C-alpha positions in Angstrom: 1.8 205.0 -49.9 4.0 205.0 -46.8 7.7 204.6 -47.3 9.5 202.1 -45.1 12.2 203.8 -43.0 14.9 201.4 -41.8 15.6 201.5 -38.1 18.6 203.5 -36.9 21.3 201.3 -35.4 21.4 201.6 -31.6 24.1 199.1 -30.9 27.7 200.2 -30.6 29.9 198.5 -33.2 32.2 197.1 -30.6 29.4 195.6 -28.6 30.2 194.9 -24.9 33.7 193.6 -25.6 35.3 196.8 -24.2 33.4 196.1 -21.0 34.9 192.6 -20.8 31.6 190.9 -21.5 30.6 188.1 -23.9 26.9 187.7 -23.2 25.4 184.3 -23.9 21.9 185.7 -24.0 20.1 188.5 -25.8 21.3 192.1 -25.4 18.8 194.9 -25.8 20.6 198.1 -26.8 19.2 201.5 -25.9 15.5 200.6 -25.8 13.3 203.6 -25.5 10.7 203.9 -22.7 7.8 201.9 -24.3 10.2 199.1 -25.2 11.6 199.0 -21.6 8.1 199.0 -20.0 6.9 196.3 -22.4 9.9 194.1 -21.5 9.5 194.8 -17.8 5.8 193.7 -17.9 6.7 190.6 -20.0 9.4 189.6 -17.5 7.1 190.1 -14.5 9.3 192.9 -12.9 6.3 194.9 -11.6 2.9 196.3 -12.4 1.3 199.0 -14.5 -0.7 201.3 -12.2 -3.8 203.3 -13.0 -2.9 206.1 -15.5 0.1 204.3 -16.8 3.2 204.5 -14.5 5.2 201.4 -13.8 5.4 200.2 -10.2 8.4 198.2 -8.9 9.1 196.9 -5.4 12.7 196.7 -4.2 12.4 195.0 -0.9 14.3 194.1 1.3 16.3 197.2 0.3 14.1 200.2 0.1 16.8 202.8 0.5 20.5 203.3 -0.1 23.1 201.1 1.7 25.8 203.6 2.6 27.7 201.2 4.8 28.1 198.9 1.8 29.7 201.6 -0.5 33.5 201.3 -1.2 36.1 203.1 -3.2 39.1 201.1 -4.6 42.3 202.3 -3.0 44.7 202.9 -5.9 47.6 205.3 -6.4 45.8 207.7 -8.8 43.2 208.8 -6.3 44.6 207.7 -2.9 45.8 211.1 -1.8 42.6 212.9 -2.9 40.0 210.7 -1.2 38.7 211.5 2.3 39.0 208.0 3.6 36.7 206.9 6.4 33.2 205.8 7.1 31.8 207.4 3.9 34.7 206.4 1.6 35.6 202.9 2.8 38.7 201.5 1.0 38.7 198.2 -0.8 41.8 196.6 -2.4 42.4 196.4 -6.1 42.7 192.6 -5.7 39.2 192.3 -4.2 37.9 194.6 -6.9 39.4 192.4 -9.6 37.8 189.3 -8.1 34.4 190.9 -7.6 34.4 192.4 -11.1 35.3 189.1 -12.7 32.6 187.3 -10.8 30.0 190.0 -11.7 31.0 189.8 -15.4 30.7 186.0 -15.4 27.2 186.4 -13.8 26.1 188.9 -16.3 27.4 186.8 -19.2 25.2 183.9 -18.2 21.9 185.8 -18.0 19.3 185.2 -20.7 18.8 189.0 -21.3 20.7 192.2 -20.7 19.6 195.8 -21.2 22.2 198.4 -22.2 21.6 202.1 -21.8 24.1 204.7 -23.1 23.5 208.0 -21.4 25.2 211.3 -20.5 25.8 212.6 -17.0 26.1 216.4 -17.1 24.4 219.0 -19.2 27.6 220.8 -19.8 29.3 219.0 -22.8 32.8 220.2 -21.6 32.6 218.1 -18.4 29.9 215.5 -18.9 30.5 211.8 -18.7 29.4 209.2 -21.3 28.1 206.4 -19.2 27.2 202.8 -20.2 24.7 201.1 -17.9 24.6 197.3 -18.2 21.5 195.9 -16.5 19.7 192.6 -16.1 16.3 194.3 -15.5 14.2 196.4 -18.0 12.7 198.6 -15.3 16.1 199.6 -14.0 16.9 200.5 -17.6 13.8 202.7 -17.7 14.9 204.2 -14.4 18.3 205.3 -15.6 16.8 206.4 -19.0 14.5 208.7 -17.0 17.3 210.0 -14.7 20.1 210.8 -17.1 20.5 212.7 -20.3 19.4 210.8 -23.4 21.6 211.1 -26.5 19.9 211.4 -29.9 19.3 208.0 -31.5 21.7 209.0 -34.3 24.5 209.3 -31.7 24.2 205.8 -30.3 26.1 203.8 -33.0 29.3 205.8 -32.2 28.7 206.4 -28.5 32.0 206.1 -26.7 31.5 205.4 -23.0 34.1 206.8 -20.6 32.4 205.3 -17.5 30.7 201.9 -17.0 28.2 200.7 -14.4 27.7 197.0 -14.0 24.4 196.3 -12.3 23.8 192.9 -10.7 21.0 193.3 -8.2 20.4 189.6 -7.7 24.1 188.8 -7.4 25.3 188.5 -3.8 28.9 189.1 -2.8 30.9 186.8 -0.5 32.6 189.1 2.1 35.4 186.7 2.6 36.1 186.4 -1.1 35.3 189.9 -2.2 36.3 192.1 0.7 32.8 193.5 1.2 30.9 194.0 4.5 27.8 192.1 3.5 26.4 190.6 0.3 25.4 194.1 -0.8 28.0 196.2 -2.6 28.4 199.5 -4.4 32.1 199.7 -5.4 33.7 202.7 -7.3 37.0 202.3 -9.2 38.0 205.8 -10.1 41.1 204.6 -12.1 39.1 202.1 -14.2 36.2 204.5 -14.4 33.7 201.7 -13.5 31.2 200.9 -10.8 29.9 197.6 -9.5 26.5 197.4 -7.9 24.9 194.3 -6.5 22.8 192.7 -3.8 20.2 195.5 -3.9 17.4 196.3 -6.2 17.0 199.9 -4.9 17.3 202.0 -8.0 18.7 205.1 -6.2 22.1 203.4 -6.1 22.3 203.7 -9.9 21.8 207.4 -9.6 23.7 208.3 -6.5 26.9 206.3 -7.4 27.3 208.5 -10.5 26.8 211.6 -8.3 29.7 210.4 -6.1 31.8 210.1 -9.3 31.0 213.6 -10.3 31.8 214.8 -6.8 35.3 213.5 -7.4 36.0 214.5 -11.0 34.4 218.0 -11.2 36.5 219.7 -8.4 39.6 218.4 -10.2 38.4 220.6 -13.1 37.6 223.6 -11.0 33.9 222.9 -11.0 31.9 222.7 -7.8 29.6 219.7 -7.6 26.5 220.2 -5.4 23.6 218.2 -3.9 21.0 220.8 -4.7 18.0 221.6 -6.9 18.0 224.7 -9.2 15.4 226.8 -11.0 15.4 230.0 -12.9 13.0 233.0 -12.9 11.4 235.0 -15.7 14.3 237.5 -15.5 16.9 234.8 -15.9 17.9 234.7 -12.2 19.0 231.3 -11.1 18.4 230.0 -7.5 19.9 226.9 -5.8 18.2 224.9 -3.1 20.4 222.7 -0.8 18.8 220.3 1.6 18.7 216.8 2.8 15.9 214.3 2.1 12.5 215.5 3.4 13.4 219.2 3.6 11.5 220.3 0.5 14.3 220.6 -2.1 12.2 219.0 -4.9 8.9 220.6 -3.8 10.2 224.2 -3.6 12.2 224.1 -6.8 9.2 222.8 -8.8 7.6 226.3 -8.7 5.1 227.0 -11.5 6.4 230.6 -11.7 10.0 229.5 -12.4 11.7 227.2 -14.8 13.1 223.9 -13.3 16.7 223.3 -14.2 16.9 220.1 -12.0 15.8 218.7 -8.6 18.9 217.1 -7.1 22.5 217.3 -8.5 24.2 220.3 -10.2 27.6 221.8 -11.0 28.7 225.4 -10.8 31.4 226.3 -13.2 32.9 229.5 -14.5 30.1 229.5 -17.1 27.2 229.1 -14.6 25.2 226.2 -13.3 24.1 223.0 -15.0 22.2 219.8 -14.1 23.8 216.4 -14.0 20.6 214.7 -14.9 17.8 214.5 -17.3 15.1 213.5 -14.8 13.8 213.8 -11.3 13.7 211.3 -8.4 11.0 212.7 -6.1 9.9 211.4 -2.7 6.2 210.8 -2.9 5.0 209.8 0.5 1.8 211.7 1.2 1.9 213.4 -2.2 -1.2 215.3 -3.2 -2.5 217.1 -6.2 -3.4 220.1 -4.1 0.1 220.7 -2.5 2.4 219.6 -5.3 0.4 219.6 -8.5 3.3 219.4 -11.0 5.0 216.4 -9.3 1.6 214.7 -8.7 0.9 215.0 -12.4 4.0 213.1 -13.3 2.8 210.1 -11.3 -0.2 209.9 -13.6 1.9 209.5 -16.7 3.2 206.6 -18.7 7.0 206.3 -18.4 7.2 207.3 -14.8 8.7 204.7 -12.5 7.1 204.5 -9.0 9.2 202.7 -6.5 7.8 200.9 -3.4 4.4 202.6 -3.5 1.3 200.7 -2.5 -1.5 200.1 -5.0 -5.2 199.9 -4.1 -6.8 196.8 -5.6 -8.5 196.2 -7.9 -8.3 199.8 -9.2 -4.5 200.0 -9.1 -4.6 203.6 -8.0 -1.7 204.6 -5.8 -2.1 205.0 -2.1 0.5 207.7 -1.5 -0.2 207.8 2.2 0.8 204.2 2.8 4.1 203.4 4.4 3.5 199.7 4.6 6.5 199.0 2.3 8.6 202.0 3.2 8.3 205.7 4.0 10.9 206.3 1.3 8.5 205.9 -1.7 9.8 207.5 -4.9 8.9 208.6 -8.4 11.4 208.7 -11.3 10.3 210.7 -14.3 12.0 212.6 -17.2 12.6 216.3 -16.6 10.3 217.2 -19.5 7.3 215.8 -17.6 7.5 219.0 -15.5 5.8 221.6 -17.7 8.1 224.5 -17.0 11.4 222.6 -17.2 14.5 224.2 -18.7 15.4 222.0 -21.8 19.1 222.9 -21.8 19.5 221.9 -18.1 21.7 225.0 -17.6 21.4 228.4 -15.9 23.3 231.5 -15.0 25.4 232.1 -11.9 22.9 231.9 -9.0 21.6 235.2 -7.6 20.2 233.4 -4.5 21.1 230.2 -2.7 18.7 228.6 -0.2 19.8 226.2 2.6 16.8 224.1 3.6 16.3 222.4 7.0 13.4 220.6 8.6 14.1 221.5 12.2 12.0 219.2 14.3 13.2 221.0 17.5 11.1 223.9 16.3 13.6 226.7 17.2 15.1 227.9 13.9 13.4 230.8 12.1 11.4 230.0 9.0 13.7 232.2 7.0 16.9 234.1 7.8 19.5 236.0 5.7 23.0 234.7 6.1 26.3 236.5 6.0 29.1 234.9 3.9 30.7 233.5 7.1 27.3 232.1 8.3 26.8 230.6 4.9 30.0 228.6 5.2 29.2 227.6 8.8 25.7 226.3 7.9 27.0 224.7 4.6 29.6 222.7 6.6 27.0 221.8 9.2 24.4 220.6 6.7 21.8 220.4 9.5 18.3 218.9 9.6 16.4 217.1 12.3 14.3 214.0 11.9 11.2 213.4 13.9 11.2 211.1 16.9 11.3 207.5 15.8 9.1 204.6 16.8 12.0 203.0 18.8 11.2 202.6 22.5 12.6 205.5 24.6 13.2 207.8 21.6 10.9 210.7 22.4 12.7 213.7 21.0 13.9 214.8 17.5 17.2 213.4 16.2 19.6 216.0 14.9 21.4 215.1 11.6 24.5 216.9 10.4 25.6 216.1 6.9 28.4 218.2 5.6 27.6 220.2 2.4 24.1 218.8 2.6 25.3 215.5 1.2 28.2 214.1 3.2 27.5 210.5 2.1 28.2 211.5 -1.5 31.5 213.4 -1.0 34.8 212.1 -2.0 37.2 214.9 -1.1 37.3 216.4 2.4 34.1 218.5 3.0 36.2 221.7 3.4 37.3 221.5 -0.3 33.7 221.9 -1.4 33.0 224.6 1.2 36.0 226.6 0.1 34.9 226.4 -3.6 31.4 227.5 -2.7 32.7 230.4 -0.6 34.8 231.6 -3.5 31.9 231.4 -6.0 29.5 233.2 -3.6 32.1 236.0 -3.2 32.9 236.2 -6.9 29.2 236.4 -8.0 27.7 238.2 -5.0 25.1 235.5 -4.4 22.8 235.9 -1.3 22.3 232.9 0.9 19.2 232.2 2.9 18.4 229.6 5.6 14.8 228.3 5.4 13.3 226.1 8.0 10.5 223.9 6.6 10.2 222.0 9.9 8.3 222.8 13.1 6.9 226.0 14.6 5.3 226.6 17.9 7.1 223.8 19.6 9.1 220.6 18.7 7.6 217.7 16.9 4.7 216.4 18.9 3.9 219.8 20.3 4.2 222.3 17.5 3.0 222.0 13.9 4.8 221.7 10.6 5.4 225.0 8.8 2.7 225.6 6.3 3.9 225.1 2.7 2.1 228.2 1.5 4.1 230.3 4.1 7.4 228.7 3.0 6.6 229.4 -0.7 5.7 233.0 0.1 9.0 233.5 2.0 11.1 231.9 -0.7 9.4 233.9 -3.4 10.0 237.1 -1.5 13.7 236.2 -1.1 14.1 235.4 -4.8 12.2 238.4 -6.2 14.2 240.8 -4.1 11.4 242.2 -2.0 12.6 240.5 1.2 15.9 242.4 1.0 14.0 245.6 1.5 12.6 244.5 4.8 13.9 245.4 8.2 15.8 242.6 9.9 16.4 241.8 13.6 19.1 239.5 15.0 18.2 236.2 16.7 20.0 236.3 20.1 21.0 232.6 20.1 21.8 231.8 16.5 22.8 235.3 15.4 20.6 235.0 12.3 19.0 238.0 10.6 15.2 237.5 10.7 12.9 239.6 8.5 10.1 241.6 10.3 7.5 241.1 7.6 6.8 238.9 4.6 3.6 239.4 2.5 1.2 236.5 3.1 2.9 235.3 6.3 1.7 236.3 9.8 4.4 238.3 11.5 4.4 236.1 14.6 5.4 233.1 12.5 8.7 234.8 11.5 10.0 234.9 15.0 10.1 231.3 16.3 10.2 232.3 20.0 6.9 234.1 19.6 5.2 230.9 18.3 5.9 229.0 21.5 3.4 229.1 24.4 6.3 229.1 26.9 9.3 231.3 26.1 11.5 229.6 28.7 11.0 226.3 27.0 11.9 227.7 23.7 15.1 229.2 25.2 16.1 225.8 26.6 15.5 224.0 23.4 17.3 226.7 21.3 20.3 226.5 23.7 20.3 222.7 23.3 20.4 222.8 19.5 23.0 225.5 19.5 25.2 223.2 21.6 24.8 220.5 19.0 25.9 222.8 16.3 29.0 223.8 18.3 29.9 220.2 19.0 29.4 219.1 15.4 31.7 221.8 13.9 34.6 220.6 16.1 35.1 217.6 13.9 36.5 219.8 11.2 39.3 221.0 13.5 41.6 223.7 12.4 40.3 223.4 8.8 37.6 225.9 9.7 38.7 229.5 10.1 38.1 231.5 13.2 35.8 233.9 11.3 33.5 230.9 10.2 33.5 229.4 13.7 32.5 232.8 15.1 29.5 232.8 12.7 27.9 229.9 14.4 25.3 229.8 17.3 26.4 231.7 20.4 
């Protein structure tokens, strides 16, 4: 005869009083994935797709709203923050008014969903974060994305950071000091975040990354916008890159264990993931090119954001951009077969900087000197394809310092200096990998074949590439290998892939000039040795 086992308490004894809330409706504490999905369906928040993932649409916001992100200007962090377009100041008075109004709004809702989660796989530096959310699917999203405590820990969970989520609450700029009705406001002194006016789930994830970018360097730990994996011999590799450069794709290598796909720290003990899940871009996803990621989109518990469903089958049309090009999948890390359960790795042996160069002039792989590594880290370059806007006919260069400028709180050179010290201390080799265009710019050349990129990256990580003879690119000064197994030799030299060498020279010179112009914004903070490591 079965014995009845009483449920374990998942509600904190103090309730939401420490967060200044006295909810009038029902509060659902730390629901697990099935409970959250059941509630999301009951509440009409989205649909179940074929094979079981939950699909939510976040229109009109289908991406982050960086111009609506603010940091409260208060004495404790004022001198640390790199104020400007990325870190826009907002007054403590406006914060207090907005927080009180959001709290009143949340108190009046019929249901709230609370998720108590950890941010950071290293117990010595992790945050204990309480998410307070009106929607069940957003609860499922953060439960996927962050590290889930054991159920027995929940009754005594003590949050040291709180996120108040109010996607349907719209700010009044005149009253709240915001730019529009949308807001993402960080208060580093109160250790709290207010998010409203947008349903896009990425704000729930990236706002905590911004917090870690502030707190960890104060503790001597480098915070990084990168993915990480580990080989059979225990060698860790980091992959830096902006959206669309292949960070998630290349780190999900079946021959290596996945530590994480987006946000990591590098401490004196090694590397560690901030998260317990992945947030992969899935536009044009296929089972052939990315089998492990594709498999997660066929699983219950995965959240698919802004994808299009074929009716009546409810299969996903991964090729459709009718809602947005920025379609996403959120899934727990353990949905990847070869994940690293601890979320931790050793000091990296190799570091890869990824760029999708739509100008078609950077080599598909190059070995960097320490000075070049600092130069390209500060540059954070990629190039987007020509847009649909009338008159825009050429690629658009994007420079994002440290491959994540919009998430930095300190001045970019602080992160660069920390990376430089760690690379020197641990002898890590840095590689620049172009996953963009070859044989010409976008519209003329073709995208680098994924199998070539995988072959080059694997050769770099297993050490075989270091044994190859290298030549120096005359424009960018980069060391280009002469041979990589499985890659045609002509692919390795970008100039040889162009039909017209003179056209390549002109395009390379143009991009080199963009690099030189961009690095000027850092002024005297960049040493002469690093400046000299840039394009000639």
